[in-house]
C-alpha positions in Angstrom: 66.7 75.0 76.4 65.1 78.2 76.4 62.6 78.8 73.6 62.1 82.5 73.0 60.3 84.1 70.0 63.5 84.8 68.0 61.4 86.6 65.2 61.2 89.5 67.5 64.9 89.7 68.4 67.2 92.0 66.2 70.8 92.7 66.4 72.0 96.1 66.0 74.5 96.8 63.1 77.1 97.6 66.1 76.1 94.4 67.8 77.1 92.3 64.6 80.5 93.8 65.0 80.7 93.4 68.6 79.5 89.7 68.6 81.3 88.7 65.3 83.4 85.8 67.0 80.1 84.4 68.2 78.3 84.6 65.0 81.1 82.6 63.0 80.7 79.7 65.3 78.4 77.3 63.8 77.1 76.2 67.3 76.1 79.6 68.1 75.7 81.8 65.1 73.0 84.5 64.5 70.2 82.1 66.3 72.4 81.7 69.2 73.5 85.3 69.6 69.6 86.1 69.4 68.8 83.7 72.0 71.6 85.3 74.3 70.1 88.9 73.7 66.6 87.3 74.5 67.6 85.7 77.6 67.4 86.9 81.3 69.8 86.0 84.1 69.6 87.0 87.6 73.0 86.8 89.7 72.6 86.4 93.4 75.7 88.1 94.7 78.4 90.2 93.3 81.2 88.9 95.2 84.3 86.5 94.2 81.8 84.4 92.0 79.3 87.1 90.8 82.1 89.4 89.5 83.5 87.1 86.7 80.4 85.5 85.7 78.7 89.0 85.3 81.4 90.4 83.4 81.3 87.4 81.0 77.7 87.0 80.6 77.4 90.7 79.8 80.3 90.4 77.1 78.6 87.3 75.7 75.5 89.7 74.9 73.2 88.4 77.5 70.1 91.0 76.9 68.9 91.3 80.8 70.7 90.7 83.6 69.5 91.1 87.4 71.6 91.5 90.2 70.8 91.0 94.0 73.2 92.1 96.9 72.8 94.7 99.5 76.7 95.0 100.5 79.1 97.8 99.8 82.8 97.3 98.3 85.5 97.1 100.8 89.1 97.4 100.1 89.2 93.5 101.3 87.2 92.6 98.1 89.3 93.8 95.4 91.8 90.9 95.8 89.2 88.7 93.9 85.9 90.7 93.1 87.4 92.2 89.9 84.2 93.8 88.8 84.8 96.5 91.3 87.4 99.2 91.6 89.0 101.3 94.2 86.9 104.2 93.3 83.9 102.1 94.3 84.9 101.5 97.8 82.3 102.2 100.2 79.5 102.3 97.6 77.1 99.9 96.8 78.2 96.7 95.1 75.2 96.5 92.4 75.9 100.2 91.5 79.5 99.4 90.7 78.7 96.1 89.1 75.9 98.1 86.7 78.6 100.6 85.9 81.1 98.2 84.7 78.8 96.0 83.1 77.5 98.8 80.7 81.0 99.7 80.0 81.5 96.1 78.6 78.1 95.9 76.7 75.8 99.2 76.8 73.2 97.3 75.0 72.6 95.0 78.3 69.4 95.8 80.4 70.8 95.8 84.0 68.2 95.6 87.0 69.2 96.1 90.4 67.9 94.6 93.7 69.3 96.6 96.6 68.0 94.1 99.3 68.9 90.9 101.2 67.3 87.9 99.7 64.7 86.3 101.8 61.9 84.0 101.7 59.7 87.0 101.7 61.1 88.3 98.3 62.9 85.7 96.5 60.0 84.3 94.6 58.9 87.6 93.4 62.6 88.7 92.4 63.4 85.4 90.6 60.2 85.0 88.6 61.1 87.4 85.7 64.2 85.6 84.9 65.0 82.6 82.7 68.1 81.4 84.7 69.4 82.0 88.0 73.1 82.0 89.1 74.2 81.5 92.8 77.0 83.4 93.7 76.3 83.5 97.5 78.7 82.5 100.3 76.4 81.0 103.0 74.2 78.0 103.5 70.8 79.5 104.3 71.1 81.7 101.1 72.1 78.5 99.1 69.2 76.5 100.1 66.7 79.6 99.6 68.0 80.0 96.2 67.6 76.2 95.5 64.1 76.0 96.9 63.0 79.1 95.1 64.5 77.8 91.7 62.7 74.5 92.3 59.2 76.1 93.0 59.5 78.2 89.9 61.1 75.5 87.8 64.5 77.5 87.0 67.9 76.5 86.4 70.3 77.0 89.1 73.9 77.6 88.2 75.7 76.8 91.4 79.4 77.5 92.4 81.2 77.6 95.8 84.8 78.4 96.7 87.1 78.1 99.8 90.8 78.7 100.1 92.2 76.8 97.0 89.2 74.6 96.2 86.0 75.0 94.1 83.0 73.3 92.8 80.4 73.9 90.2 77.2 72.2 88.8 73.8 73.0 87.4 70.8 72.3 89.6 67.2 71.9 88.7 67.7 71.5 85.0 66.0 68.9 82.8 64.9 66.9 85.6 68.4 66.8 87.2 69.3 66.9 90.8 69.0 70.0 93.0 71.0 71.4 95.9 69.3 69.3 98.4 70.4 66.0 96.5 74.0 67.2 97.1 73.5 68.5 100.6 70.4 67.0 102.3 71.2 68.5 105.5 73.0 71.8 106.3 76.3 71.3 108.2 76.6 72.6 111.9 77.1 76.4 112.0 80.8 77.3 112.1 81.8 74.0 110.8 82.6 75.7 107.4 84.6 78.6 107.7 83.6 81.7 105.7 86.3 83.1 103.2 86.8 86.0 105.6 88.0 83.5 108.4 89.7 80.9 106.1 90.8 83.0 103.4 90.7 82.4 99.3 93.2 82.4 96.7 91.9 85.7 94.7 92.1 83.8 91.3 90.0 80.9 92.4 86.6 82.6 92.2 87.6 83.8 88.8 87.7 80.1 87.6 84.6 79.1 89.2 82.8 82.0 88.2 83.7 81.5 84.5 82.5 78.0 84.7 79.3 79.4 85.9 79.1 81.7 83.2 79.9 79.0 80.4 77.1 76.7 81.8 74.7 79.8 81.5 75.7 80.4 78.0 75.2 76.8 77.1 71.9 76.6 78.8 70.8 79.8 76.9 72.1 78.5 73.6 71.1 74.7 74.0 74.6 73.6 73.0 77.0 71.1 74.8 76.6 69.1 77.7 75.9 71.0 80.8 77.0 70.0 84.3 73.4 68.8 85.5 74.1 65.4 87.2 77.9 66.2 87.6 79.7 68.0 90.5 82.9 69.3 89.2 85.7 69.7 91.7 88.6 72.0 91.3 92.0 72.2 93.2 93.9 75.2 92.1 97.1 74.1 94.0 97.2 70.8 92.4 95.6 71.9 89.2 93.3 69.2 89.0 89.6 68.7 88.0 87.5 65.8 89.2 83.9 65.0 88.7 81.2 63.4 91.2 78.2 61.9 89.7 75.1 63.4 91.3 71.6 61.9 91.0 68.1 63.1 92.3 67.1 61.4 95.7 63.9 59.4 95.0 62.8 60.0 98.6 64.0 63.6 99.2 61.1 65.8 100.7 59.1 67.6 98.3 59.5 71.6 98.3 56.1 73.2 98.9 57.0 76.5 100.2 60.0 78.8 101.3 61.0 78.3 104.9 63.2 80.3 107.6 66.6 79.1 106.1 68.4 80.7 109.2 66.5 78.5 111.7 66.7 75.6 109.0 70.8 76.0 109.3 70.7 76.3 113.0 72.0 80.1 113.0 69.7 81.5 115.7 70.6 78.6 118.2 74.1 79.0 117.5 74.1 82.7 117.9 72.3 82.2 121.3 74.7 79.5 122.5 77.9 81.9 121.2 76.2 84.9 123.0 75.8 82.8 126.2 79.3 81.4 126.1 80.7 85.2 125.7 78.5 86.5 128.4 80.3 83.9 130.7 83.7 85.2 129.8 85.3 88.2 131.2 86.2 90.9 128.6 88.6 93.6 128.3 88.8 96.6 125.7 91.7 97.3 123.8 92.0 100.5 125.8 92.2 98.6 129.0 94.7 96.4 127.4 96.9 99.3 126.5 96.8 100.7 129.8 97.8 97.3 131.3 100.7 97.1 128.9 101.6 100.7 129.7 102.2 99.7 133.4 105.2 97.2 132.3 103.9 94.9 135.2 104.6 91.0 134.9 101.4 89.9 136.7 99.8 89.2 133.2 100.5 87.4 130.1 98.9 88.3 126.6 98.2 85.2 124.8 97.5 85.3 120.7 95.5 82.5 119.3 95.7 83.3 115.8 97.6 81.3 113.2 101.3 81.9 112.6 101.0 83.5 109.4 98.7 86.0 110.8 101.1 86.8 113.5 103.7 87.5 110.9 101.0 90.2 109.4 100.3 92.0 112.9 100.8 91.5 116.2 100.4 93.3 119.8 103.7 93.9 121.5 104.6 91.3 124.1 102.2 88.7 122.9 102.9 85.1 123.0 101.4 83.1 120.0 99.8 79.8 120.7 97.4 78.8 117.9 93.6 78.1 118.7 94.1 74.6 117.0 96.7 73.7 119.7 94.3 74.5 122.3 91.6 72.6 120.7 93.7 69.4 120.4 94.9 69.8 123.9 98.8 69.8 122.9 99.3 73.3 124.5 96.9 73.2 127.5 100.0 72.5 129.7 101.9 75.3 128.2 99.1 77.7 128.5 98.7 76.6 132.3 102.3 77.4 132.9 102.2 80.6 131.3 99.1 81.8 133.4 100.6 80.1 136.7 100.1 83.2 139.3 99.5 85.6 136.4 96.5 87.1 134.7 95.7 85.4 131.4 94.7 87.9 128.7 93.8 86.3 125.2 93.4 88.0 121.7 92.7 86.9 118.2 91.9 88.9 115.0 88.3 90.1 116.0 87.6 88.4 119.3 85.8 85.2 118.1 88.6 82.6 118.2 89.9 84.0 121.5 86.4 83.6 123.2 86.4 80.0 121.8 89.7 79.3 123.2 88.7 80.9 126.7 85.7 78.4 126.7 88.1 75.5 126.0 90.6 76.7 128.6 87.7 77.3 131.1 86.7 73.7 130.5 90.4 72.6 131.6 90.4 74.8 134.7 92.2 77.8 133.3 90.5 81.1 133.4 91.2 84.4 131.5 89.9 87.6 129.8 89.2 88.0 126.2 90.2 91.3 124.2 87.0 92.5 122.6 87.6 93.2 118.8 91.0 91.5 118.9 93.8 92.9 116.7 91.5 94.7 114.5 90.3 97.0 117.5 93.9 97.5 118.5 94.6 98.8 115.0 91.5 101.0 114.9 91.8 102.5 118.4 95.4 102.3 119.5 98.1 101.7 116.9 97.0 102.4 113.2 100.4 101.2 111.9 99.3 97.8 112.7 97.9 96.5 109.4 94.1 95.6 109.2 93.8 92.4 107.2 
């Protein structure tokens, strides 16, 4: 529980009306509302999780909110990042978020950090805030947020989402566990796909972000029982909630300083391996592919390794669909070998990543081919704008 000097905190006449539904709650009342006004919360990220939690923290009356992000608003964000609007596409997310927060609560002080969070700046950015809320979507930054909170002894309100599932908890609060008790070691790079690769139900981050906002308000007001020591698991398709107990690991390594978290998560090594693999695979531009298709020859086959539902969204003419998963499990190798018999094999996916992986597996099976750089997204940009971008 935070202990500000409430004697120095006064609500304006307009704030009594604005927060009247809080003031009549015995668990919050005037003291709780003053605690909210005195509190400072830093949100790392203004994406799917940051959007709802920032909206509700501002509406609840949190007096000072910091936002760390360096990205700009994209059309693909608008399906779930509800703090942003169409008019803000191409502009900084932190500026979009600030404008919306001040529309909701003009008495909120908003501080912006237009930067990528790193080991060099995290402690300085975190230090002035009471609570840090993690709205990030990658493992290196989650470990960084955790370790900085441990070093500064600040609560870390955590959430994560993927497809139809989410989880939330509170780390580093009242001698409770931290993120390293849940994940002592990071998973191998690429094992957990991003939302851009695997997709996410647009409503899902709203649920998890609201839970994060709720936990933050409870910590500030000192009311209720937080999720510290409990990992809440949510499945939107089944509409179920489960809890797992979390306990501090008595033999976990002591966090003494911030490290290189990309290196810790194996990112540079994975990138080097991927670059080496791609360098060993012949490539073709979408312009060259268009010229090949225009020749109307039968000496090549165009293989699409995306998923069937992606193929329904957009496709390149005359392509044959065989999902990457069928190449990975070996069930489609004979089919690919038959298609490529005596013909040039040209492979594409959404952006060129999955097709490169497919070609690497095919090469191990003795089947050579050419990767289409940029995939169907490049085809849409450079050849046929009528093909939807997704």
